DSSP file (Angstrom, degrees, kcal/mol; ACC not computed):
  #  RESIDUE AA STRUCTURE BP1 BP2  ACC     N-H-->O    O-->H-N    N-H-->O    O-->H-N    TCO  KAPPA ALPHA  PHI   PSI    X-CA   Y-CA   Z-CA
    1    1 A M              0   0    0      0, 0.0    20,-1.8     0, 0.0     2,-0.3   0.000 360.0 360.0 360.0 122.2  158.2 -187.7   72.2
    2    2 A R  E     +A   20   0A   0     18,-0.2     2,-0.3     2,-0.0    18,-0.2  -0.989 360.0 145.9-139.3 148.2  161.2 -190.1   71.8
    3    3 A G  E     -A   19   0A   0     16,-2.7    16,-2.8    -2,-0.3     2,-0.3  -0.991  23.2-155.4-168.4 171.9  163.4 -191.8   74.3
    4    4 A Y  E     -A   18   0A   0     -2,-0.3     2,-0.4    14,-0.2    14,-0.2  -0.980   3.8-158.7-150.6 159.5  165.4 -194.8   75.2
    5    5 A K  E     -A   17   0A   0     12,-1.9    12,-2.6    -2,-0.3     2,-0.8  -0.994  21.0-129.8-140.9 141.1  166.7 -196.5   78.3
    6    6 A I  E     -A   16   0A   0     -2,-0.4    10,-0.2    10,-0.2     3,-0.1  -0.805  23.5-177.7 -88.4 114.5  169.6 -198.9   78.7
    7    7 A G  E     +     0   0A   0      8,-2.4     2,-0.3    -2,-0.8    -1,-0.2   0.844  67.9   7.4 -81.2 -35.7  168.2 -201.8   80.5
    8    8 A R  E     +A   15   0A   0      7,-1.4     7,-2.7    85,-0.2     2,-0.3  -0.985  54.7 170.7-151.6 135.9  171.4 -203.8   80.8
    9    9 A L  E     +A   14   0A   0     -2,-0.3     2,-0.2     5,-0.2     5,-0.2  -0.869  29.9 124.0-145.9 110.4  175.1 -203.1   80.0
   10   10 A D  S    S-     0   0    0      3,-2.3    31,-0.1    -2,-0.3    -2,-0.0  -0.743  76.7 -69.5-146.6-165.5  177.7 -205.6   81.1
   11   11 A S  S    S+     0   0    0     -2,-0.2     3,-0.1     1,-0.2     0, 0.0   0.661 129.4  37.9 -72.0 -13.6  180.5 -207.7   79.6
   12   12 A D  S    S+     0   0    0      1,-0.3    29,-3.0    29,-0.1    30,-0.5   0.820 119.0  15.0-102.4 -41.0  177.9 -209.9   77.8
   13   13 A Y  E     - B   0  40A   0     27,-0.2    -3,-2.3    28,-0.1     2,-0.4  -0.942  41.2-157.7-139.7 152.5  175.0 -207.7   76.6
   14   14 A I  E     -AB   9  39A   0     25,-1.6    25,-2.8    -2,-0.3     2,-0.4  -0.995  23.9-174.0-122.4 130.0  173.8 -204.3   75.9
   15   15 A S  E     -AB   8  38A   0     -7,-2.7    -8,-2.4    -2,-0.4    -7,-1.4  -0.986   1.7-175.9-130.0 124.0  170.0 -204.1   76.0
   16   16 A V  E     -AB   6  37A   0     21,-3.0    21,-2.5    -2,-0.4     2,-0.5  -0.940  15.4-154.4-125.9 140.3  168.1 -200.9   75.0
   17   17 A R  E     -AB   5  36A   0    -12,-2.6   -12,-1.9    -2,-0.4     2,-0.4  -0.970  15.2-164.4-113.9 119.6  164.4 -200.1   75.0
   18   18 A Y  E     +AB   4  35A   0     17,-2.9    17,-2.0    -2,-0.5     2,-0.3  -0.835   8.7 179.9-102.8 140.1  163.3 -197.4   72.5
   19   19 A T  E     +AB   3  34A   0    -16,-2.8   -16,-2.7    -2,-0.4     2,-0.3  -0.978   6.2 161.2-136.4 153.2  160.0 -195.6   72.8
   20   20 A G  E     +AB   2  33A   0     13,-2.6    13,-3.1    -2,-0.3     2,-0.3  -0.966   3.7 147.7-158.2 169.2  158.4 -192.9   70.7
   21   21 A G  E     + B   0  32A   0    -20,-1.8     2,-0.3    -2,-0.3    11,-0.2  -0.980   6.0 163.4 174.0 179.4  155.0 -191.4   70.0
   22   22 A G  E     - B   0  31A   0      9,-2.0     9,-3.1    -2,-0.3     2,-0.5  -0.967  44.4 -78.9 169.4-174.3  153.0 -188.4   69.2
   23   23 A I        -     0   0    0     -2,-0.3     7,-0.1     7,-0.2     3,-0.1  -0.966  40.3-137.0-118.2 118.9  149.7 -187.3   67.9
   24   24 A A    >   -     0   0    0     -2,-0.5     3,-2.6     5,-0.4     5,-0.1  -0.334  45.5 -73.5 -69.5 155.4  149.0 -187.5   64.2
   25   25 A D  T 3  S-     0   0    0      1,-0.3    -1,-0.2     3,-0.0     3,-0.1  -0.283 118.6  -3.0 -52.6 123.2  147.3 -184.6   62.5
   26   26 A K  T 3  S+     0   0    0      1,-0.2    -1,-0.3    -3,-0.1     2,-0.2   0.614  96.8 147.0  66.8  16.3  143.6 -184.7   63.4
   27   27 A A    <   -     0   0    0     -3,-2.6    -1,-0.2     1,-0.1     3,-0.0  -0.526  48.6-140.2 -79.7 151.2  144.0 -187.9   65.5
   28   28 A G  S    S+     0   0    0     -2,-0.2     2,-0.3    -3,-0.1    -1,-0.1   0.635  77.2  24.4 -86.3 -15.0  141.9 -188.4   68.5
   29   29 A S  S    S-     0   0    0     -5,-0.1    -5,-0.4    -7,-0.0     2,-0.2  -0.947  86.3 -85.9-148.5 168.0  144.5 -189.9   70.7
   30   30 A H        -     0   0    0     -2,-0.3     2,-0.5    -7,-0.1    -7,-0.2  -0.460  35.4-143.1 -73.8 142.7  148.2 -190.2   71.4
   31   31 A N  E     -B   22   0A   0     -9,-3.1    -9,-2.0    -2,-0.2     2,-0.4  -0.946  16.9-171.9-110.6 125.4  150.1 -192.9   69.5
   32   32 A R  E     +B   21   0A   0     -2,-0.5     2,-0.3   -11,-0.2   -11,-0.3  -0.967   7.1 173.1-120.5 133.0  152.9 -194.8   71.4
   33   33 A V  E     +B   20   0A   0    -13,-3.1   -13,-2.6    -2,-0.4     2,-0.3  -0.907   2.1 171.9-131.8 160.7  155.3 -197.2   69.7
   34   34 A G  E     -B   19   0A   0     -2,-0.3     2,-0.3   -15,-0.2   -15,-0.2  -0.993  10.9-176.9-163.3 161.8  158.4 -199.0   71.0
   35   35 A T  E     -B   18   0A   0    -17,-2.0   -17,-2.9    -2,-0.3     2,-0.3  -0.944  14.4-141.2-152.2 170.4  161.0 -201.5   70.2
   36   36 A G  E     -B   17   0A   0     -2,-0.3     2,-0.4   -19,-0.2   -19,-0.2  -0.958   6.3-164.3-137.0 156.7  164.0 -203.1   71.9
   37   37 A L  E     -B   16   0A   0    -21,-2.5   -21,-3.0    -2,-0.3     2,-0.5  -0.968   3.9-176.0-144.4 125.9  167.4 -204.3   70.9
   38   38 A T  E     -B   15   0A   0     -2,-0.4     9,-3.6     9,-0.3     2,-0.4  -0.989  10.7-163.6-122.7 125.1  169.7 -206.6   72.8
   39   39 A L  E     -BC  14  46A   0    -25,-2.8   -25,-1.6    -2,-0.5     2,-0.7  -0.891  21.0-130.7-111.3 138.0  173.2 -207.2   71.4
   40   40 A N  E  >  -B   13   0A   0      5,-2.8     4,-3.1    -2,-0.4     3,-0.4  -0.778  18.5-155.4 -79.5 115.8  175.6 -210.0   72.3
   41   41 A L  T  4 S+     0   0    0    -29,-3.0   -28,-0.1    -2,-0.7    -1,-0.1   0.615  88.8  58.6 -75.5 -11.0  178.8 -208.1   73.0
   42   42 A H  T  4 S+     0   0    0    -30,-0.5    -1,-0.2     3,-0.1   -29,-0.1   0.823 124.2  19.1 -82.1 -33.2  180.9 -211.2   72.3
   43   43 A T  T  4 S-     0   0    0     -3,-0.4    -2,-0.2     2,-0.2    -1,-0.1   0.639  93.0-130.7-109.0 -19.9  179.6 -211.6   68.7
   44   44 A G     <  +     0   0    0     -4,-3.1    -3,-0.2     1,-0.3    -5,-0.0   0.512  65.8 130.4  78.1   4.7  178.1 -208.2   68.0
   45   45 A Q        -     0   0    0     -5,-0.4    -5,-2.8     1,-0.1    -1,-0.3  -0.635  67.0-101.5 -94.3 148.0  174.9 -209.9   66.8
   46   46 A P  B     -C   39   0A   0      0, 0.0     2,-0.5     0, 0.0    -7,-0.3  -0.397  38.9-124.7 -61.8 142.7  171.4 -209.1   67.9
   47   47 A L        -     0   0    0     -9,-3.6    -9,-0.3    -2,-0.1     2,-0.3  -0.783  17.5-149.7 -93.1 129.8  170.1 -211.5   70.5
   48   48 A R    >   -     0   0    0     -2,-0.5     3,-1.3     1,-0.1     4,-0.5  -0.673  27.7-112.8 -91.4 154.9  166.8 -213.4   69.8
   49   49 A L  G >  S+     0   0    0      1,-0.3     3,-1.8    -2,-0.3     4,-0.3   0.909 117.8  54.3 -54.0 -45.5  164.6 -214.3   72.8
   50   50 A Q  G >  S+     0   0    0      1,-0.3     3,-1.2     2,-0.2    -1,-0.3   0.721  93.6  72.3 -64.9 -19.7  165.3 -218.1   72.2
   51   51 A D  G <  S+     0   0    0     -3,-1.3    -1,-0.3     1,-0.2    -2,-0.2   0.707  89.1  62.0 -67.1 -18.9  169.0 -217.4   72.4
   52   52 A L  G <  S+     0   0    0     -3,-1.8    71,-2.6    -4,-0.5     2,-0.3   0.680  98.7  69.4 -76.3 -18.2  168.7 -216.8   76.1
   53   53 A F  B <  S-D  122   0B   0     -3,-1.2    69,-0.3    -4,-0.3     3,-0.1  -0.688  93.1 -93.5-110.6 154.6  167.5 -220.4   76.7
   54   54 A R    >   -     0   0    0     67,-3.0     3,-1.9    -2,-0.3     5,-0.2  -0.361  52.3 -99.0 -61.9 139.0  169.1 -223.8   76.5
   55   55 A S  T 3  S+     0   0    0      1,-0.3    -1,-0.1    -4,-0.1     3,-0.1  -0.359 107.2  14.5 -59.9 133.2  168.6 -225.5   73.2
   56   56 A G  T 3  S+     0   0    0      1,-0.3    -1,-0.3    -3,-0.1     2,-0.2   0.369  95.3 130.2  83.2  -4.9  165.8 -228.0   73.3
   57   57 A S    <   -     0   0    0     -3,-1.9     2,-1.5    64,-0.1    -1,-0.3  -0.521  66.1-122.6 -82.3 151.3  164.3 -226.7   76.5
   58   58 A D        +     0   0    0      1,-0.2     3,-0.1    -2,-0.2    -1,-0.1  -0.671  50.4 154.3 -88.0  80.7  160.6 -225.9   76.9
   59   59 A W     >  +     0   0    0     -2,-1.5     4,-1.8     1,-0.2    -1,-0.2   0.705  57.7  68.6 -84.9 -20.8  161.2 -222.3   77.9
   60   60 A M  H  > S+     0   0    0     -3,-0.2     4,-2.6     2,-0.2     5,-0.2   0.875  94.9  56.3 -68.2 -35.9  157.9 -220.9   76.7
   61   61 A T  H  > S+     0   0    0      2,-0.2     4,-2.3     1,-0.2    -1,-0.2   0.957 111.4  39.9 -63.8 -52.0  155.9 -222.8   79.4
   62   62 A P  H  > S+     0   0    0      0, 0.0     4,-1.9     0, 0.0    -1,-0.2   0.867 114.4  55.5 -66.0 -31.6  157.7 -221.4   82.4
   63   63 A L  H  X S+     0   0    0     -4,-1.8     4,-2.5     2,-0.2    -2,-0.2   0.931 109.9  45.2 -63.8 -44.3  157.8 -217.9   80.7
   64   64 A E  H  X S+     0   0    0     -4,-2.6     4,-2.6     1,-0.2    -1,-0.2   0.911 109.8  55.3 -63.6 -41.8  154.1 -217.9   80.3
   65   65 A K  H  < S+     0   0    0     -4,-2.3    -1,-0.2     1,-0.2    -2,-0.2   0.860 115.2  39.2 -60.4 -36.1  153.6 -219.2   83.9
   66   66 A L  H  X S+     0   0    0     -4,-1.9     4,-0.8    -5,-0.1    -1,-0.2   0.841 117.2  48.3 -82.1 -35.5  155.7 -216.2   85.2
   67   67 A A  H  X S+     0   0    0     -4,-2.5     4,-2.4    -5,-0.2     5,-0.2   0.840  97.7  70.4 -75.3 -33.3  154.3 -213.6   82.8
   68   68 A R  H  X S+     0   0    0     -4,-2.6     4,-3.1     1,-0.2     5,-0.3   0.917 100.2  43.9 -54.4 -52.0  150.6 -214.4   83.3
   69   69 A P  H  >>S+     0   0    0      0, 0.0     4,-1.9     0, 0.0     5,-1.5   0.853 111.4  55.4 -66.1 -30.2  150.3 -213.1   86.9
   70   70 A V  I  <>S+     0   0    0     -4,-0.8     5,-1.2     3,-0.2     4,-0.3   0.943 115.9  37.9 -62.0 -45.9  152.3 -209.9   85.9
   71   71 A V  I  <5S+     0   0    0     -4,-2.4     6,-1.6     3,-0.2     4,-0.4   0.946 125.5  35.9 -70.5 -49.6  149.8 -209.2   83.2
   72   72 A E  I  <5S+     0   0    0     -4,-3.1     4,-0.2    -5,-0.2    -2,-0.2   0.922 128.9  27.3 -77.0 -45.1  146.6 -210.3   84.9
   73   73 A K  I  <5S+     0   0    0     -4,-1.9    -3,-0.2    -5,-0.3    -2,-0.1   0.938 129.5  34.6 -84.9 -49.6  147.2 -209.2   88.5
   74   74 A E  I   <S+     0   0    0     -5,-1.5    -3,-0.2    -4,-0.3    -4,-0.1   0.870 131.3  30.7 -77.4 -36.0  149.6 -206.3   88.3
   75   75 A M  S   <S-     0   0    0     -5,-1.2    -3,-0.2    -4,-0.4    -1,-0.2   0.677  97.1-135.6 -95.6 -19.8  148.3 -204.8   85.0
   76   76 A G        +     0   0    0     -5,-0.3    -4,-0.2     1,-0.3    -3,-0.1   0.798  63.5 113.4  73.1  28.7  144.7 -205.9   85.5
   77   77 A I  S    S-     0   0    0     -6,-1.6    -1,-0.3     3,-0.0    -2,-0.2  -0.934  73.3 -92.5-129.8 155.5  144.1 -207.1   81.9
   78   78 A P        -     0   0    0      0, 0.0     3,-0.1     0, 0.0    -5,-0.0  -0.339  45.0-106.7 -66.3 145.9  143.5 -210.6   80.5
   79   79 A F        -     0   0    0      1,-0.1     2,-0.1     2,-0.1   -11,-0.1  -0.485  45.7 -96.1 -69.8 141.0  146.5 -212.6   79.4
   80   80 A P    >   -     0   0    0      0, 0.0     3,-1.3     0, 0.0    -1,-0.1  -0.359  21.9-145.4 -65.2 132.8  146.8 -212.8   75.6
   81   81 A D  T 3  S+     0   0    0      1,-0.3    -2,-0.1    -2,-0.1     0, 0.0   0.785  98.9  53.4 -64.4 -27.9  145.3 -216.0   74.1
   82   82 A D  T >> S+     0   0    0     20,-0.1     3,-2.4     2,-0.1     4,-0.8   0.101  73.9 151.3 -99.1  22.9  148.0 -216.0   71.4
   83   83 A F  T <4 S+     0   0    0     -3,-1.3   -19,-0.0     1,-0.3    19,-0.0  -0.334  76.0   9.4 -56.7 127.3  151.0 -215.8   73.7
   84   84 A G  T 34 S+     0   0    0      2,-0.5    -1,-0.3    -2,-0.1    -2,-0.1   0.298 110.9  87.3  85.1 -10.1  153.9 -217.5   72.0
   85   85 A K  T <4 S+     0   0    0     -3,-2.4    -2,-0.2     1,-0.1    -1,-0.0   0.610  94.0  33.5 -96.3 -14.0  152.1 -217.8   68.7
   86   86 A R  S  < S-     0   0    0     -4,-0.8    -2,-0.5    16,-0.1    -1,-0.1  -0.964  98.0 -90.5-136.3 155.0  153.2 -214.4   67.4
   87   87 A P        -     0   0    0      0, 0.0     2,-0.3     0, 0.0    -2,-0.1  -0.276  41.5-179.6 -66.8 148.9  156.4 -212.4   68.0
   88   88 A F        -     0   0    0     -4,-0.1    13,-0.2    -5,-0.0     2,-0.1  -0.948  25.2-107.6-140.2 162.7  156.7 -210.0   70.9
   89   89 A G  E     +E  100   0C   0     11,-1.9    11,-2.2    -2,-0.3     2,-0.3  -0.401  31.9 178.9 -90.9 165.9  159.5 -207.8   72.0
   90   90 A F  E     -E   99   0C   0      9,-0.3     2,-0.3    -2,-0.1     9,-0.2  -0.986  11.0-176.0-155.6 158.6  161.9 -208.1   74.9
   91   91 A Y  E     -E   98   0C   0      7,-1.8     7,-3.0    -2,-0.3     2,-0.3  -0.952  24.2-120.3-148.3 166.8  164.8 -206.4   76.6
   92   92 A L  E     -E   97   0C   0     -2,-0.3     5,-0.2     5,-0.2   -77,-0.1  -0.804  17.7-174.7-110.9 148.0  167.0 -207.3   79.6
   93   93 A T        -     0   0    0      3,-2.6   -85,-0.2    -2,-0.3     3,-0.1  -0.760  52.4 -91.0-118.8 175.0  167.8 -205.6   82.8
   94   94 A P  S    S+     0   0    0      0, 0.0   -86,-0.1     0, 0.0     3,-0.0   0.830 124.5  17.4 -58.0 -29.2  170.4 -207.1   85.2
   95   95 A K  S    S+     0   0    0      1,-0.1    20,-2.4    20,-0.1    21,-0.5   0.431 120.1  58.6-122.8  -0.4  167.7 -209.1   87.0
   96   96 A K  E     - F   0 114C   0     18,-0.3    -3,-2.6    19,-0.1     2,-0.6  -0.955  57.5-143.4-137.3 151.6  164.7 -209.2   84.7
   97   97 A L  E     -EF  92 113C   0     16,-3.1    16,-2.3    -2,-0.3     2,-0.6  -0.970  30.7-155.7-102.9 118.9  163.6 -210.2   81.2
   98   98 A V  E     -EF  91 112C   0     -7,-3.0    -7,-1.8    -2,-0.6     2,-0.3  -0.881   6.0-161.0-107.2 119.7  161.1 -207.5   80.2
   99   99 A L  E     +EF  90 111C   0     12,-2.5    12,-2.8    -2,-0.6     2,-0.3  -0.684  14.6 169.0 -95.2 148.9  158.5 -208.5   77.6
  100  100 A F  E     +EF  89 110C   0    -11,-2.2   -11,-1.9    -2,-0.3    10,-0.1  -0.958  51.5  44.8-151.1 170.1  156.5 -206.0   75.5
  101  101 A D        +     0   0    0      8,-0.5    -1,-0.1    -2,-0.3     9,-0.1   0.864  61.0 145.0  59.9  39.0  154.2 -206.0   72.5
  102  102 A L        +     0   0    0      7,-0.3     2,-0.4   -14,-0.1   -20,-0.1   0.744  60.8  57.1 -73.3 -22.6  152.2 -209.0   73.9
  103  103 A Y  S >  S-     0   0    0      4,-0.2     3,-1.1     3,-0.1     2,-0.4  -0.919  84.8-126.6-116.0 132.3  149.0 -207.5   72.4
  104  104 A S  T 3  S+     0   0    0     -2,-0.4    -2,-0.0     1,-0.2    -3,-0.0  -0.619  97.0   9.4 -72.6 128.0  148.4 -206.6   68.8
  105  105 A G  T 3  S+     0   0    0     -2,-0.4    -1,-0.2     1,-0.3    -4,-0.0   0.533 104.5 110.9  82.1   6.5  147.1 -203.1   68.6
  106  106 A H  S <  S-     0   0    0     -3,-1.1    -1,-0.3     1,-0.1    -3,-0.1  -0.715  78.9 -86.5-107.0 161.9  147.9 -202.1   72.2
  107  107 A P        -     0   0    0      0, 0.0     2,-2.2     0, 0.0    -4,-0.2  -0.286  50.0-101.0 -60.3 154.3  150.5 -199.8   73.6
  108  108 A P        +     0   0    0      0, 0.0   -75,-0.1     0, 0.0   -73,-0.0  -0.397  53.6 177.4 -80.8  66.1  153.9 -201.4   74.2
  109  109 A W        -     0   0    0     -2,-2.2    -8,-0.5     1,-0.1     2,-0.4  -0.302  28.1-117.7 -65.0 153.7  153.6 -201.8   78.0
  110  110 A D  E     -F  100   0C   0    -10,-0.1   -10,-0.2    -9,-0.1    -1,-0.1  -0.800  22.8-169.0 -98.9 137.1  156.4 -203.6   79.8
  111  111 A Y  E     -F   99   0C   0    -12,-2.8   -12,-2.5    -2,-0.4     2,-0.2  -0.896  14.9-152.9-125.5  98.1  155.9 -206.8   81.6
  112  112 A P  E     -F   98   0C   0      0, 0.0   -14,-0.2     0, 0.0   -42,-0.0  -0.516  11.3-172.8 -79.8 138.3  159.0 -207.7   83.8
  113  113 A V  E     -F   97   0C   0    -16,-2.3   -16,-3.1    -2,-0.2     2,-0.2  -0.998  30.9-112.9-126.9 127.9  159.8 -211.4   84.6
  114  114 A P  E     -F   96   0C   0      0, 0.0     3,-0.5     0, 0.0     4,-0.4  -0.411  14.7-148.1 -64.4 129.2  162.6 -212.2   87.1
  115  115 A L  S >  S+     0   0    0    -20,-2.4     3,-1.7     1,-0.2     4,-0.2   0.862  96.3  64.2 -62.9 -36.2  165.5 -214.0   85.4
  116  116 A E  G >  S+     0   0    0    -21,-0.5     3,-1.4     1,-0.3    -1,-0.2   0.859  96.3  57.1 -57.0 -36.3  166.2 -216.0   88.6
  117  117 A A  G 3  S+     0   0    0     -3,-0.5    -1,-0.3     1,-0.3     3,-0.2   0.663 107.4  49.1 -70.6 -15.3  162.8 -217.7   88.2
  118  118 A L  G X> S+     0   0    0     -3,-1.7     3,-2.1    -4,-0.4     4,-1.4   0.271  74.7 114.5-102.5   8.7  163.8 -218.9   84.7
  119  119 A R  T <4  +     0   0    0     -3,-1.4    -1,-0.1     1,-0.3    -2,-0.1   0.755  66.5  64.5 -56.6 -27.6  167.2 -220.3   85.8
  120  120 A E  T 34 S+     0   0    0     -3,-0.2    -1,-0.3     1,-0.2    -2,-0.1   0.779 116.2  27.8 -66.3 -26.1  166.2 -223.9   85.0
  121  121 A V  T <4 S+     0   0    0     -3,-2.1   -67,-3.0   -62,-0.1    -2,-0.2   0.514  97.7 103.8-115.2  -8.4  165.9 -223.1   81.3
  122  122 A L  B  <   D   53   0B   0     -4,-1.4   -69,-0.3   -69,-0.3   -70,-0.1  -0.410 360.0 360.0 -73.2 151.5  168.4 -220.2   80.9
  123  123 A K              0   0    0    -71,-2.6   -70,-0.1    -2,-0.1    -1,-0.1   0.465 360.0 360.0 -68.1 360.0  171.8 -220.8   79.2
């Protein structure tokens, strides 16, 4: 199983979410993996998460504040203790910043956060 979805395509960015998976020989369960890629269409360079935010701003605090209820209430799982201390993936949609790979060793579930709610720290 392989697939992709284009989360955002406009004059500034193209953002793609790739997923794949399968069952390894004699494995007991399905393996799902995923990654994302967002390119700045003005420079052709990959966009890093911190590139979305104003330089010097404390963007991790509001991001955690918005992501926590998505993870805990909507997904029904505890928020990761190491949020922000290890890398995680993201992709963009026109109205959301979607985080994934928040948990080491878990499937790459998507956790959408409204971009509008981050407007104070976005570029």
